[in-house]
C-alpha positions as CSV (number, residue, x, y, z in Angstrom):
1,M,-20.5,-0.3,0.4
2,L,-18.7,-2.4,2.2
3,G,-19.9,-5.8,2.4
4,I,-19.6,-8.6,5.2
5,E,-18.6,-11.6,4.1
6,T,-20.8,-14.3,4.0
7,D,-20.7,-17.6,2.0
8,W,-23.6,-18.7,0.0
9,S,-24.3,-21.6,-1.1
10,E,-25.3,-22.4,-4.5
11,T,-29.5,-22.0,-3.7
12,E,-28.9,-19.6,-1.7
13,K,-26.8,-18.1,-4.6
14,Q,-30.3,-18.6,-6.9
15,L,-32.9,-17.3,-4.0
16,A,-31.1,-13.9,-3.9
17,Q,-30.5,-13.5,-7.3
18,A,-34.3,-14.3,-7.7
19,A,-35.4,-11.5,-5.0
20,F,-32.6,-9.0,-6.6
21,K,-34.4,-9.2,-9.5
22,Q,-38.1,-9.3,-8.0
23,A,-37.6,-6.4,-5.9
24,Y,-36.2,-4.2,-8.8
25,N,-38.5,-4.4,-10.9
26,R,-41.4,-4.0,-8.4
27,E,-39.2,-0.2,-7.8
28,T,-39.2,0.3,-11.8
29,E,-42.5,-1.1,-12.8
30,T,-43.8,1.2,-9.7
31,L,-41.5,4.6,-11.3
32,V,-42.9,3.3,-14.7
33,S,-45.7,4.2,-13.3
34,E,-44.8,7.6,-11.6
35,I,-43.3,8.9,-14.6
36,R,-46.8,8.1,-16.9
37,D,-48.8,10.6,-14.2
38,K,-46.2,13.0,-14.1
39,A,-46.2,12.6,-17.8
40,V,-49.1,13.3,-17.8
41,A,-49.4,16.4,-15.2
42,I,-46.8,18.4,-18.3
43,T,-48.1,21.7,-18.7
44,E,-45.8,24.1,-19.5
45,I,-41.6,23.9,-19.6
46,Q,-40.8,24.5,-16.1
47,D,-42.9,20.7,-15.2
48,I,-40.5,19.1,-17.7
49,W,-37.5,20.2,-16.0
50,M,-39.2,19.3,-12.2
51,L,-39.0,15.5,-14.4
52,H,-35.7,15.7,-16.0
53,D,-34.3,16.2,-11.7
54,F,-36.7,13.6,-10.6
55,L,-35.8,11.6,-13.0
56,S,-31.9,12.2,-12.5
57,A,-32.0,12.0,-8.8
58,R,-34.7,8.4,-9.0
59,R,-31.4,6.7,-11.4
60,H,-29.0,7.5,-9.4
61,E,-30.6,6.2,-6.1
62,I,-31.8,3.5,-8.2
63,D,-28.3,2.1,-10.0
64,G,-27.3,3.5,-6.3
65,K,-28.9,1.3,-4.6
66,Y,-29.2,-2.4,-6.8
67,E,-25.5,-3.4,-5.8
68,D,-25.4,-7.2,-7.5
69,S,-22.5,-8.7,-4.8
70,Y,-22.5,-10.8,-2.6
71,S,-20.7,-9.7,0.0
72,A,-23.5,-6.8,0.1
73,F,-26.2,-8.6,0.0
74,I,-27.0,-8.3,3.5
75,F,-27.0,-4.5,3.3
76,V,-28.9,-4.6,0.0
77,F,-31.5,-6.4,1.2
78,A,-32.2,-4.9,4.3
79,R,-32.1,-1.9,2.5
80,L,-35.4,-3.6,0.4
81,V,-36.9,-5.3,3.4
82,K,-36.9,-1.9,5.0
83,E,-38.3,-0.3,1.5
84,N,-41.3,-3.1,1.7
85,W,-40.0,-3.7,-2.3
86,L,-38.9,-6.5,-0.3
87,T,-40.5,-9.0,2.8
88,L,-38.2,-11.1,4.7
89,E,-41.1,-14.4,3.9
90,E,-39.5,-14.2,1.2
91,L,-36.0,-14.3,1.5
92,S,-37.2,-16.9,3.8
93,G,-34.2,-20.3,1.9
94,L,-31.5,-18.0,3.8
95,Q,-29.7,-19.5,6.0
96,A,-30.8,-17.7,9.6
97,D,-28.0,-15.9,10.1
98,K,-28.1,-14.0,7.0
99,R,-31.9,-13.5,7.6
100,A,-31.7,-12.3,10.8
101,K,-29.1,-10.1,10.0
102,I,-30.9,-8.5,7.0
103,A,-33.4,-7.9,10.2
104,A,-32.1,-6.5,12.7
105,L,-30.8,-3.7,9.5
106,S,-34.1,-3.1,8.3
107,R,-34.6,-2.3,11.5
108,M,-32.5,0.3,12.1
C-alpha cells in the first residue's frame, strides 16, 4: 500500500499504535464470535469447506488491511473508520491535518 509521508510525534505514535491494536482486537474478536456461530451450524462436510473458504478469505482481508506502518496509517485508519472498527473520536490525539485526511478518506 502506498503511504503518505507524514511526521508522527512520539505521542501520536503511541496513540496510533493503541488505536491500531484496538481496531484489530475488535475485528478479530468479532470474527471469533462469528466463527463460533458458524461452527455450531455445521451439519455436513460442505459446511466445513464453506467455513474453510470463509476463513481463508477473512484472513487474507485482515492481513492486508492491518498494515503496521506509519506511512500507511492515514489510509489504514480511514478504512477502519469507514468500516466502524474505529471512530474519529478515538483518533482525537492526532494532529488536525491527519484527522482531516482520515475523515475525508473515510467518506470515499
